[in-house]
Structures are given as structure tokens and as C-alpha cells.
DSSP file (Angstrom, degrees, kcal/mol; ACC not computed):
  #  RESIDUE AA STRUCTURE BP1 BP2  ACC     N-H-->O    O-->H-N    N-H-->O    O-->H-N    TCO  KAPPA ALPHA  PHI   PSI    X-CA   Y-CA   Z-CA
    1    1 A M              0   0    0      0, 0.0     2,-0.1     0, 0.0     0, 0.0   0.000 360.0 360.0 360.0 130.4   -5.1  -10.7   -8.4
    2    2 A K     >  -     0   0    0      1,-0.1     4,-2.3     4,-0.0     3,-0.3  -0.453 360.0-102.8 -88.4 165.5   -4.7  -12.0  -11.9
    3    3 A K  H  > S+     0   0    0      1,-0.2     4,-2.8     2,-0.2     5,-0.2   0.890 120.9  54.6 -56.6 -42.6   -6.4  -10.5  -15.0
    4    4 A S  H  > S+     0   0    0      1,-0.2     4,-1.8     2,-0.2    -1,-0.2   0.880 109.7  47.5 -62.0 -37.2   -9.0  -13.2  -15.2
    5    5 A E  H  > S+     0   0    0     -3,-0.3     4,-2.0     2,-0.2    -1,-0.2   0.882 111.4  50.9 -69.5 -38.2  -10.0  -12.5  -11.5
    6    6 A L  H  X S+     0   0    0     -4,-2.3     4,-2.7     2,-0.2    -2,-0.2   0.906 108.0  52.7 -65.1 -41.2  -10.1   -8.8  -12.2
    7    7 A V  H  X S+     0   0    0     -4,-2.8     4,-2.4     1,-0.2    -2,-0.2   0.911 109.0  49.7 -60.8 -42.8  -12.4   -9.4  -15.3
    8    8 A K  H  X S+     0   0    0     -4,-1.8     4,-2.0     2,-0.2    -1,-0.2   0.899 111.5  48.7 -63.1 -40.2  -14.8  -11.5  -13.1
    9    9 A L  H  X S+     0   0    0     -4,-2.0     4,-3.0     2,-0.2     5,-0.3   0.901 110.9  50.1 -66.2 -41.0  -14.9   -8.7  -10.5
   10   10 A I  H  X S+     0   0    0     -4,-2.7     4,-2.8     1,-0.2     6,-0.3   0.891 108.6  53.9 -62.7 -39.1  -15.5   -6.1  -13.2
   11   11 A Q  H  X>S+     0   0    0     -4,-2.4     5,-1.7    -5,-0.2     4,-0.5   0.923 113.8  41.3 -60.9 -44.4  -18.3   -8.3  -14.5
   12   12 A E  H  <5S+     0   0    0     -4,-2.0     3,-0.5     3,-0.2    -2,-0.2   0.947 120.2  41.7 -68.9 -49.5  -19.9   -8.4  -11.1
   13   13 A K  H  <5S+     0   0    0     -4,-3.0    -2,-0.2     1,-0.2    -3,-0.2   0.875 121.3  41.5 -67.7 -38.6  -19.4   -4.8  -10.2
   14   14 A G  H  <5S-     0   0    0     -4,-2.8    -1,-0.2    -5,-0.3    -2,-0.2   0.463 104.5-127.7 -89.9  -1.6  -20.3   -3.4  -13.6
   15   15 A Q  T  <5 +     0   0    0     -4,-0.5     2,-0.2    -3,-0.5    -3,-0.2   0.887  44.2 172.8  54.8  43.6  -23.2   -5.8  -14.0
   16   16 A Y      < -     0   0    0     -5,-1.7    -1,-0.2    -6,-0.3     3,-0.0  -0.547  36.5-132.9 -78.3 149.1  -21.9   -7.0  -17.4
   17   17 A N  S    S+     0   0    0     -2,-0.2     2,-0.3     1,-0.1    -1,-0.1   0.767  83.2  17.9 -74.3 -26.2  -23.8   -9.9  -19.0
   18   18 A S  S  > S-     0   0    0      1,-0.1     4,-1.8    -7,-0.0     5,-0.1  -0.953  71.3-117.6-144.0 161.5  -20.6  -11.9  -19.8
   19   19 A E  H  > S+     0   0    0     -2,-0.3     4,-3.0     1,-0.2     5,-0.2   0.834 115.1  62.0 -64.8 -31.8  -17.0  -12.1  -19.0
   20   20 A K  H  > S+     0   0    0      2,-0.2     4,-2.1     1,-0.2    -1,-0.2   0.914 104.6  46.2 -60.8 -43.4  -16.3  -11.2  -22.7
   21   21 A D  H  > S+     0   0    0      2,-0.2     4,-2.1     1,-0.2    -1,-0.2   0.903 114.1  47.9 -65.9 -41.4  -18.0   -7.8  -22.2
   22   22 A A  H  X S+     0   0    0     -4,-1.8     4,-2.3     2,-0.2    -2,-0.2   0.894 111.2  50.7 -66.3 -40.0  -16.1   -7.2  -18.9
   23   23 A N  H  X S+     0   0    0     -4,-3.0     4,-2.7     1,-0.2    -1,-0.2   0.889 109.5  51.3 -63.7 -39.4  -12.8   -8.2  -20.6
   24   24 A S  H  X S+     0   0    0     -4,-2.1     4,-2.2    -5,-0.2    -2,-0.2   0.893 108.9  51.0 -64.1 -40.6  -13.6   -5.8  -23.4
   25   25 A A  H  X S+     0   0    0     -4,-2.1     4,-2.0     2,-0.2    -2,-0.2   0.931 112.3  46.0 -62.8 -46.1  -14.3   -3.0  -20.9
   26   26 A L  H  X S+     0   0    0     -4,-2.3     4,-2.6     1,-0.2     5,-0.2   0.926 112.1  51.0 -62.4 -45.3  -11.0   -3.6  -19.2
   27   27 A A  H  X S+     0   0    0     -4,-2.7     4,-2.4     1,-0.2    -1,-0.2   0.876 109.0  52.2 -60.8 -37.9   -9.1   -3.8  -22.5
   28   28 A S  H  X S+     0   0    0     -4,-2.2     4,-2.5     2,-0.2    -1,-0.2   0.912 110.9  46.4 -64.8 -43.2  -10.6   -0.5  -23.5
   29   29 A V  H  X S+     0   0    0     -4,-2.0     4,-2.4     2,-0.2     5,-0.2   0.939 114.5  46.7 -64.9 -47.5   -9.6    1.3  -20.3
   30   30 A V  H  X S+     0   0    0     -4,-2.6     4,-2.5     1,-0.2    -2,-0.2   0.907 114.2  48.5 -62.0 -41.9   -6.0   -0.1  -20.5
   31   31 A S  H  X S+     0   0    0     -4,-2.4     4,-2.8    -5,-0.2     5,-0.2   0.916 110.9  49.8 -64.7 -44.5   -5.7    0.8  -24.2
   32   32 A A  H  X S+     0   0    0     -4,-2.5     4,-2.1     2,-0.2    -2,-0.2   0.914 113.6  45.5 -62.8 -43.3   -7.0    4.3  -23.7
   33   33 A I  H  X S+     0   0    0     -4,-2.4     4,-2.4     2,-0.2     5,-0.2   0.926 114.1  49.2 -65.2 -44.6   -4.6    4.9  -20.8
   34   34 A S  H  X S+     0   0    0     -4,-2.5     4,-2.3    -5,-0.2    -2,-0.2   0.911 111.6  48.4 -61.7 -44.3   -1.7    3.4  -22.8
   35   35 A E  H  X S+     0   0    0     -4,-2.8     4,-1.3     2,-0.2    -1,-0.2   0.901 111.4  49.9 -64.8 -41.2   -2.4    5.5  -25.9
   36   36 A A  H  <>S+     0   0    0     -4,-2.1     5,-2.6    -5,-0.2     3,-0.4   0.927 112.2  47.1 -63.6 -44.7   -2.7    8.7  -23.9
   37   37 A L  H ><5S+     0   0    0     -4,-2.4     3,-1.6     1,-0.2    -1,-0.2   0.877 107.2  58.1 -64.0 -36.9    0.6    8.0  -22.1
   38   38 A G  H 3<5S+     0   0    0     -4,-2.3    -1,-0.2     1,-0.3    -2,-0.2   0.797 105.4  50.1 -62.5 -28.9    2.2    7.2  -25.5
   39   39 A R  T 3<5S-     0   0    0     -4,-1.3    -1,-0.3    -3,-0.4    -2,-0.2   0.422 123.7-107.5 -86.7   0.0    1.2   10.7  -26.7
   40   40 A G  T < 5S+     0   0    0     -3,-1.6    -3,-0.2     1,-0.3     2,-0.2   0.593  74.3 139.4  85.4  10.7    2.8   12.2  -23.5
   41   41 A E      < -     0   0    0     -5,-2.6    -1,-0.3    -6,-0.2     2,-0.3  -0.586  50.5-125.6 -88.6 150.3   -0.5   13.0  -21.9
   42   42 A D        -     0   0    0     -2,-0.2     2,-0.5    10,-0.1    10,-0.2  -0.658  16.8-150.3 -87.6 150.6   -1.3   12.6  -18.2
   43   43 A V  E     -A   51   0A   0      8,-2.6     8,-3.1    -2,-0.3     2,-0.5  -0.986  12.2-170.9-124.4 120.4   -4.4   10.6  -17.2
   44   44 A E  E     -A   50   0A   0     -2,-0.5     2,-0.6     6,-0.2     6,-0.2  -0.951   9.9-171.9-116.2 126.9   -6.1   11.5  -13.9
   45   45 A I  E >>  -A   49   0A   0      4,-3.1     4,-2.3    -2,-0.5     3,-2.1  -0.932  34.1-122.2-115.8 104.2   -8.9    9.4  -12.4
   46   46 A T  T 34 S+     0   0    0     -2,-0.6    35,-0.0     1,-0.3     4,-0.0  -0.160  91.9   6.1 -52.7 129.0  -10.3   11.4   -9.5
   47   47 A G  T 34 S+     0   0    0      1,-0.1    37,-1.3    33,-0.0    -1,-0.3   0.078 127.9  62.4  86.5 -24.1  -10.1    9.5   -6.2
   48   48 A F  T <4 S-     0   0    0     -3,-2.1    33,-2.7     1,-0.3     2,-0.3   0.884 104.2 -98.3 -97.7 -55.5   -8.1    6.6   -7.8
   49   49 A G  E  <  -AB  45  80A   0     -4,-2.3    -4,-3.1    31,-0.3     2,-0.4  -0.958  28.2 -86.5 158.8-174.8   -4.8    8.2   -9.0
   50   50 A S  E     -AB  44  79A   0     29,-2.5    29,-2.7    -2,-0.3     2,-0.5  -0.978  17.7-148.4-132.8 143.4   -2.9    9.6  -11.9
   51   51 A F  E     +AB  43  78A   0     -8,-3.1    -8,-2.6    -2,-0.4     2,-0.3  -0.925  27.7 173.9-106.6 130.5   -0.7    8.2  -14.6
   52   52 A K  E     - B   0  77A   0     25,-2.7    25,-2.7    -2,-0.5     2,-0.6  -0.909  33.2-120.1-135.0 161.1    2.1   10.4  -15.9
   53   53 A V  E     - B   0  76A   0     -2,-0.3     2,-0.3    23,-0.2   -11,-0.0  -0.917  35.3-175.7-101.7 124.2    5.0   10.2  -18.2
   54   54 A A  E     - B   0  75A   0     21,-3.0    21,-3.0    -2,-0.6     2,-0.6  -0.829  24.5-122.8-117.2 157.3    8.3   10.9  -16.4
   55   55 A T  E     - B   0  74A   0     -2,-0.3     2,-0.6    19,-0.2    19,-0.2  -0.894  18.7-154.3-102.4 122.6   11.8   11.2  -17.8
   56   56 A Q  E     - B   0  73A   0     17,-3.5    17,-2.3    -2,-0.6     3,-0.1  -0.856  23.9-124.2 -96.0 122.9   14.4    8.9  -16.2
   57   57 A G        -     0   0    0     -2,-0.6    -1,-0.1    15,-0.2     2,-0.0  -0.100  33.7 -83.2 -64.4 162.1   17.9   10.3  -16.5
   58   58 A A        -     0   0    0     14,-0.1     2,-0.3    11,-0.0    -1,-0.1  -0.359  52.2-166.4 -62.5 143.6   20.8    8.5  -18.1
   59   59 A R  E     -C   70   0B   0     11,-2.6    11,-3.5    -3,-0.1     2,-0.3  -0.930  13.3-178.9-133.2 157.2   22.5    6.1  -15.8
   60   60 A S  E     +C   69   0B   0     -2,-0.3     2,-0.3     9,-0.3     9,-0.2  -0.982  13.8 141.9-150.2 159.6   25.7    4.2  -15.8
   61   61 A G  E     -C   68   0B   0      7,-2.3     7,-2.6    -2,-0.3     2,-0.4  -0.940  39.0-102.3-172.1-168.5   27.4    1.7  -13.5
   62   62 A E  E     -C   67   0B   0     -2,-0.3     2,-0.4     5,-0.2     5,-0.2  -0.997  24.5-179.6-142.1 134.3   29.5   -1.4  -13.2
   63   63 A M  E >  S-C   66   0B   0      3,-2.6     3,-2.1    -2,-0.4    -2,-0.0  -0.987  74.8 -11.8-137.8 126.7   28.4   -4.9  -12.3
   64   64 A N  T 3  S-     0   0    0     -2,-0.4     3,-0.1     1,-0.3    -1,-0.1   0.849 129.4 -54.3  54.1  36.9   30.8   -7.9  -12.1
   65   65 A G  T 3  S+     0   0    0      1,-0.2     2,-0.5     0, 0.0    -1,-0.3   0.473 114.4 117.3  80.7   0.8   33.6   -5.8  -13.6
   66   66 A V  E <   -C   63   0B   0     -3,-2.1    -3,-2.6     2,-0.0     2,-0.3  -0.905  58.0-141.2-106.8 124.2   31.5   -4.9  -16.7
   67   67 A K  E     +C   62   0B   0     -2,-0.5     2,-0.3    -5,-0.2    -5,-0.2  -0.593  25.0 179.4 -81.4 143.1   30.6   -1.2  -17.2
   68   68 A W  E     -C   61   0B   0     -7,-2.6    -7,-2.3    -2,-0.3     2,-0.3  -0.944  11.8-165.4-139.1 160.4   27.1   -0.4  -18.5
   69   69 A S  E     -C   60   0B   0     -2,-0.3    -9,-0.3    -9,-0.2   -11,-0.0  -0.992   6.1-158.5-146.5 152.2   25.1    2.6  -19.4
   70   70 A S  E     -C   59   0B   0    -11,-3.5   -11,-2.6    -2,-0.3     3,-0.1  -0.998  21.5-130.5-131.7 127.1   21.5    3.4  -20.0
   71   71 A P        -     0   0    0      0, 0.0   -15,-0.1     0, 0.0   -12,-0.0  -0.230  40.4 -79.6 -72.6 165.8   20.3    6.5  -22.0
   72   72 A E        +     0   0    0    -14,-0.1     2,-0.3   -17,-0.1   -15,-0.2  -0.370  61.5 173.3 -60.1 141.8   17.7    8.9  -20.8
   73   73 A K  E     -B   56   0A   0    -17,-2.3   -17,-3.5    -3,-0.1     2,-0.4  -0.979  34.3-108.4-150.8 162.6   14.2    7.5  -21.4
   74   74 A K  E     -B   55   0A   0     -2,-0.3   -19,-0.2   -19,-0.2   -21,-0.0  -0.776  37.0-178.1 -93.8 137.3   10.5    8.1  -20.7
   75   75 A V  E     -B   54   0A   0    -21,-3.0   -21,-3.0    -2,-0.4     2,-0.2  -0.970  28.2-110.3-134.8 149.0    8.8    5.9  -18.2
   76   76 A P  E     -B   53   0A   0      0, 0.0     2,-0.4     0, 0.0   -23,-0.2  -0.547  32.9-168.0 -77.4 145.0    5.2    5.6  -16.9
   77   77 A K  E     -B   52   0A   0    -25,-2.7   -25,-2.7    -2,-0.2     2,-0.4  -0.985   7.8-155.9-132.0 143.9    4.6    6.6  -13.3
   78   78 A F  E     -B   51   0A   0     -2,-0.4   -27,-0.2   -27,-0.2   -29,-0.0  -0.981   5.1-170.6-121.4 132.5    1.5    6.1  -11.2
   79   79 A S  E     -B   50   0A   0    -29,-2.7   -29,-2.5    -2,-0.4    -2,-0.0  -0.980  24.0-130.2-120.2 118.3    0.6    8.3   -8.2
   80   80 A P  E     -B   49   0A   0      0, 0.0   -31,-0.3     0, 0.0   -32,-0.1  -0.346  20.4-126.0 -68.4 147.5   -2.3    7.0   -6.0
   81   81 A G     >  -     0   0    0    -33,-2.7     4,-2.4   -36,-0.1     5,-0.2  -0.346  29.3 -98.2 -84.3 171.2   -5.1    9.4   -5.1
   82   82 A K  H  > S+     0   0    0      1,-0.2     4,-2.6     2,-0.2     5,-0.2   0.900 121.3  51.8 -59.5 -45.2   -6.4   10.1   -1.6
   83   83 A N  H  > S+     0   0    0      1,-0.2     4,-2.2     2,-0.2    -1,-0.2   0.915 111.5  47.2 -60.0 -43.2   -9.3    7.7   -1.7
   84   84 A L  H  > S+     0   0    0    -37,-1.3     4,-2.4     2,-0.2     5,-0.2   0.912 111.7  50.7 -65.2 -42.3   -7.1    4.8   -2.9
   85   85 A K  H  X S+     0   0    0     -4,-2.4     4,-2.3     1,-0.2    -2,-0.2   0.916 110.9  49.5 -60.3 -43.2   -4.5    5.6   -0.2
   86   86 A D  H  X S+     0   0    0     -4,-2.6     4,-1.0     2,-0.2    -2,-0.2   0.895 110.7  49.4 -63.9 -41.2   -7.2    5.6    2.4
   87   87 A I  H  < S+     0   0    0     -4,-2.2     3,-0.4     1,-0.2    -1,-0.2   0.923 113.2  46.1 -64.3 -44.4   -8.6    2.3    1.3
   88   88 A V  H  < S+     0   0    0     -4,-2.4    -2,-0.2     1,-0.2    -1,-0.2   0.877 110.2  53.7 -66.5 -38.3   -5.2    0.6    1.3
   89   89 A A  H  <        0   0    0     -4,-2.3    -1,-0.2    -5,-0.2    -2,-0.2   0.702 360.0 360.0 -71.2 -18.8   -4.3    2.1    4.7
   90   90 A G     <        0   0    0     -4,-1.0    -3,-0.2    -3,-0.4    -2,-0.1   0.444 360.0 360.0  93.0 360.0   -7.6    0.6    6.1
């Protein structure tokens, strides 16, 4: 599903008057989650899942004879909630 399709679905489910309002609602949710993760906070949506900040350790390797390394960094992680798992499982 592309963003435009998701916006239309949000418009229908949320009974928004326009796609612009539904798009604004989606943008607000994405922005709020992104900002919270940027501050290192976890975001939990009961039944849906949780967004967390995890630390990915430093890595190194070799590809095609070229050695490379990647420093430790923070990455977003999503863990689905029970309701979402049940819906996906059918």
C-alpha cells in the first residue's frame, strides 16, 4: 500500500471530509513518532505495537577484497503488538 492509498483509507475510516485532512492526520502521527524516537523515547500504541530506539553495534567486514567498517549507531525498531500479530496471522 502506498501513502496515497493509506491516506484514502484514513479518510474513510476516520470520516475526514477531505484527503488533505487525512494526509495532515497521517503526517502528524508520523512526525510525533519520529520526534519522540529522535529524543530517544519509546512509543507504544496498545494493540498495534511499539517503536523503540536500539543501538546497533559497530560492524566490519570485507566485500570484493575491500575492507569496510561501520561505527555503532542508533536505529529505529518496531515490535508488533498481539492484536496486530493476530490480524496478520489470520
